[in-house]
C-alpha positions as CSV (number, residue, x, y, z in Angstrom):
1,M,20.6,-3.0,-14.6
2,D,22.9,-0.7,-12.9
3,M,21.0,1.3,-10.5
4,K,23.5,4.1,-10.9
5,D,21.4,4.9,-14.1
6,V,18.2,5.2,-11.9
7,D,20.1,7.6,-9.6
8,A,21.3,9.5,-12.8
9,I,17.5,9.9,-13.9
10,R,16.6,11.2,-10.6
11,E,19.5,13.7,-10.9
12,T,18.0,14.8,-14.3
13,I,14.7,15.3,-12.8
14,K,16.0,17.3,-9.9
15,L,17.9,19.6,-12.2
16,A,14.9,20.1,-14.3
17,K,12.7,20.9,-11.3
18,A,15.2,23.4,-10.3
19,H,15.0,24.9,-13.8
20,E,11.2,24.9,-13.6
21,S,11.3,26.8,-10.2
22,K,13.4,29.6,-11.8
23,T,11.8,29.9,-15.3
24,G,8.1,28.6,-15.0
25,H,8.7,27.2,-18.5
26,L,6.5,24.1,-18.3
27,G,3.8,25.9,-16.3
28,T,3.7,28.6,-19.3
29,I,3.1,25.8,-21.7
30,L,0.5,24.1,-19.6
31,N,-1.4,27.4,-19.0
32,R,-1.3,27.8,-22.9
33,E,-2.7,24.2,-23.5
34,I,-5.6,24.3,-20.9
35,P,-8.1,25.9,-23.2
36,N,-7.3,22.9,-25.8
37,L,-7.6,20.2,-23.4
38,H,-10.1,17.4,-24.0
39,N,-13.4,17.9,-22.2
40,S,-13.1,14.6,-20.3
41,I,-10.1,16.1,-18.3
42,R,-11.4,17.6,-15.1
43,L,-9.4,20.3,-13.7
44,P,-9.8,22.2,-10.2
45,Q,-11.4,25.6,-10.7
46,D,-8.6,27.2,-8.6
47,N,-5.0,26.7,-9.5
48,A,-5.5,24.6,-12.6
49,V,-1.9,25.3,-13.8
50,Q,-0.4,24.3,-10.5
51,A,-2.6,21.2,-10.4
52,L,-1.4,20.1,-13.9
53,L,2.3,21.0,-12.9
54,D,2.1,18.8,-9.9
55,F,0.4,16.0,-11.8
56,V,3.2,16.1,-14.5
57,T,6.0,16.3,-12.0
58,R,4.8,13.2,-10.3
59,Y,4.3,11.6,-13.5
60,I,7.9,12.1,-14.5
61,E,9.1,11.0,-11.0
62,H,7.5,7.6,-11.3
63,V,9.7,6.6,-14.2
64,P,12.7,5.7,-11.9
65,D,10.4,4.4,-9.3
66,F,8.8,2.0,-11.6
67,V,12.3,1.0,-13.1
68,E,13.4,0.4,-9.6
69,A,10.3,-1.6,-8.6
70,I,10.2,-3.7,-11.8
71,S,13.9,-4.5,-11.3
72,H,13.2,-5.7,-7.8
73,V,10.1,-7.8,-8.5
74,T,11.7,-9.6,-11.5
75,N,15.1,-9.9,-9.8
76,E,13.2,-11.5,-6.8
77,A,11.6,-14.0,-9.2
78,K,14.8,-14.6,-11.0
79,V,13.4,-13.5,-14.4
80,F,15.1,-10.1,-14.5
81,E,16.7,-10.9,-17.8
82,Y,13.3,-10.8,-19.5
83,A,12.5,-7.3,-18.2
84,E,16.0,-5.7,-18.6
85,V,15.7,-5.0,-22.2
86,F,12.6,-2.9,-21.6
87,L,13.8,-1.3,-18.6
88,K,17.1,-0.3,-20.5
89,I,15.0,1.5,-23.2
90,A,12.9,3.3,-20.6
91,K,16.1,4.5,-19.0
92,D,17.7,5.5,-22.3
93,Y,14.6,7.8,-23.2
94,F,15.9,9.9,-20.2
95,L,19.8,9.5,-20.3
96,H,20.0,9.3,-24.2
97,P,16.9,11.1,-25.4
98,P,15.7,10.2,-28.9
99,E,16.0,13.0,-31.7
100,I,12.3,13.2,-31.8
101,V,12.3,15.3,-28.4
102,E,14.9,17.7,-29.7
103,G,13.9,21.4,-29.3
104,H,12.3,20.7,-25.8
105,F,14.2,21.4,-22.6
106,G,13.6,21.2,-18.9
107,M,10.4,19.6,-17.4
108,D,8.9,20.0,-21.0
109,A,11.5,17.6,-22.4
110,L,11.1,15.2,-19.4
111,M,7.3,15.1,-19.9
112,D,7.9,13.8,-23.3
113,E,10.6,11.3,-22.2
114,A,8.3,10.1,-19.2
115,Y,5.5,9.6,-21.7
116,L,7.8,7.4,-23.9
117,A,8.8,5.4,-20.8
118,H,5.4,4.9,-19.4
119,R,3.8,4.1,-22.8
120,L,6.5,1.7,-23.5
121,M,5.7,-0.3,-20.3
122,E,2.0,-0.1,-21.0
123,E,2.5,-1.5,-24.4
124,I,4.8,-4.3,-23.0
125,N,2.1,-5.2,-20.4
126,D,-0.5,-5.4,-23.2
127,R,1.8,-7.7,-25.2
128,F,2.3,-9.9,-22.4
129,I,-1.4,-10.0,-21.3
130,S,-2.2,-11.1,-25.0
131,H,0.4,-13.9,-25.0
132,C,0.4,-15.0,-21.4
133,G,-2.9,-13.7,-19.8
134,T,-1.0,-11.6,-17.3
135,P,1.1,-8.6,-17.3
136,L,4.8,-8.5,-17.0
137,A,4.3,-6.1,-14.0
138,P,1.2,-5.0,-12.1
139,M,1.1,-1.3,-13.2
140,D,-1.5,0.5,-15.1
141,M,-0.7,4.1,-16.2
142,T,-3.4,4.1,-18.9
143,R,-5.4,7.2,-17.7
144,S,-2.3,9.1,-16.7
145,N,-0.9,8.4,-20.2
146,L,-4.2,9.6,-21.9
147,I,-3.9,12.8,-19.9
148,V,-0.4,13.4,-20.8
149,H,-1.0,12.5,-24.5
150,H,-3.4,15.6,-24.6
151,L,-1.1,17.8,-22.6
152,I,1.6,17.0,-25.1
153,G,-0.8,17.7,-28.0
154,E,-1.1,16.2,-31.5
155,P,0.4,15.5,-33.8
156,F,3.6,15.3,-31.6
157,A,2.1,12.8,-29.0
158,N,1.1,10.6,-32.0
159,E,4.7,10.7,-33.3
160,L,5.9,9.6,-29.7
161,D,3.5,6.8,-29.9
162,Q,4.9,5.5,-33.0
163,A,8.4,5.7,-31.5
164,V,7.2,3.4,-28.7
165,Q,5.6,1.0,-31.2
166,Y,8.8,0.8,-32.9
167,S,10.8,0.1,-29.7
168,V,8.3,-2.6,-28.7
169,E,8.6,-4.4,-32.1
170,L,12.3,-4.2,-32.1
171,C,12.4,-5.7,-28.4
172,M,9.5,-8.3,-29.0
173,S,10.9,-9.5,-32.5
174,K,12.3,-12.7,-30.7
175,E,9.5,-13.7,-28.3
176,K,11.2,-16.7,-27.2
177,V,10.8,-15.0,-23.7
178,F,7.4,-16.6,-23.5
179,E,8.7,-20.0,-23.8
180,A,11.4,-19.9,-21.1
181,E,10.6,-22.2,-18.2
182,A,11.6,-19.9,-15.5
183,F,9.4,-17.1,-17.1
184,Q,6.4,-19.3,-17.6
185,Q,6.6,-20.2,-13.8
186,Y,6.6,-16.4,-13.0
187,L,3.5,-15.8,-15.0
188,S,1.8,-18.8,-13.9
189,E,2.3,-17.9,-10.2
190,H,0.8,-14.5,-10.7
191,R,-2.1,-15.9,-12.9
192,H,-3.2,-17.8,-9.7
193,K,-2.3,-15.8,-6.8
194,G,-2.5,-12.3,-8.3
195,W,-0.1,-9.4,-7.2
196,G,-1.0,-8.5,-3.7
197,K,2.6,-8.6,-2.3
198,E,4.0,-6.7,-5.0
199,L,1.3,-4.1,-5.1
200,Q,2.0,-3.3,-1.3
201,Q,5.3,-1.9,-2.4
202,W,4.5,-0.7,-5.7
203,P,4.8,3.1,-6.5
204,C,1.4,4.5,-7.5
205,L,0.3,7.7,-8.9
206,A,-2.1,8.6,-6.1
207,T,-5.8,8.9,-7.0
208,D,-6.4,11.9,-4.6
209,L,-4.8,14.2,-7.1
210,A,-7.0,17.1,-8.3
211,I,-7.1,15.9,-12.0
212,S,-9.4,13.3,-13.2
213,L,-11.2,11.8,-16.2
214,D,-14.8,11.9,-16.7
215,F,-16.3,10.2,-19.8
216,S,-19.9,10.4,-18.8
217,G,-20.5,13.6,-20.8
218,S,-18.1,13.1,-23.5
219,S,-19.2,12.1,-27.1
220,E,-15.5,12.1,-28.4
221,D,-13.3,9.1,-28.3
222,M,-10.3,9.7,-26.1
223,S,-8.8,6.2,-26.6
224,D,-6.3,6.9,-29.3
225,T,-3.2,6.1,-27.1
226,A,-4.7,3.2,-25.3
227,S,-7.9,1.4,-24.4
228,E,-9.6,2.2,-20.9
229,P,-8.7,-0.4,-18.3
230,E,-11.7,-2.6,-17.6
231,G,-11.0,-3.0,-13.9
232,G,-8.3,-3.0,-11.3
233,T,-6.3,-0.3,-9.7
234,V,-5.8,2.8,-12.0
235,H,-2.8,4.7,-11.6
């Protein structure tokens, strides 16, 4: 993949952040959504809107970071061709947004596009785990995706999930990737030794942010977008 595309995504984000600084557009939307958020989403008592805005900004900024990191890891292992198709779709969500996000602009639009990209990689990892017992890459955005799903709101977030499912099915219709010798070696290596080396350089949505999930007092199911991870690092 041409890394110029990653630079273009970062420039798109930079322009959207400048727009947000001038207009407060996404901040206004988030302020309106706070009363409707699932009761498992814990916000700070002070500056809740700013905390949400910081969270969403970092969520968006992690898309080009992840694309870059996955490209590096798979290139180093000489299996980039198997990840390239997924990375291209994630990139295109930003550079050529689907019609489904028309009418949104600035950071609002990028939140939708970042959700599409992160959910795509979540679904791809789930598919690889199902077939091979290990993910394509050591990332887990499940909790962050759950939070953003509820920030976007239903039914629109569900429509975005459906778009992701369509993309995944399209990509995975030819699953010969699982049969390739080089790719099997890549997966076997990480099944045995884990992802320690990669995790040292992997971008992570820091856990010290002011927003968290607490399911202990919730009777409602919040797992419409994805199941909760059973263990490991939660990003």
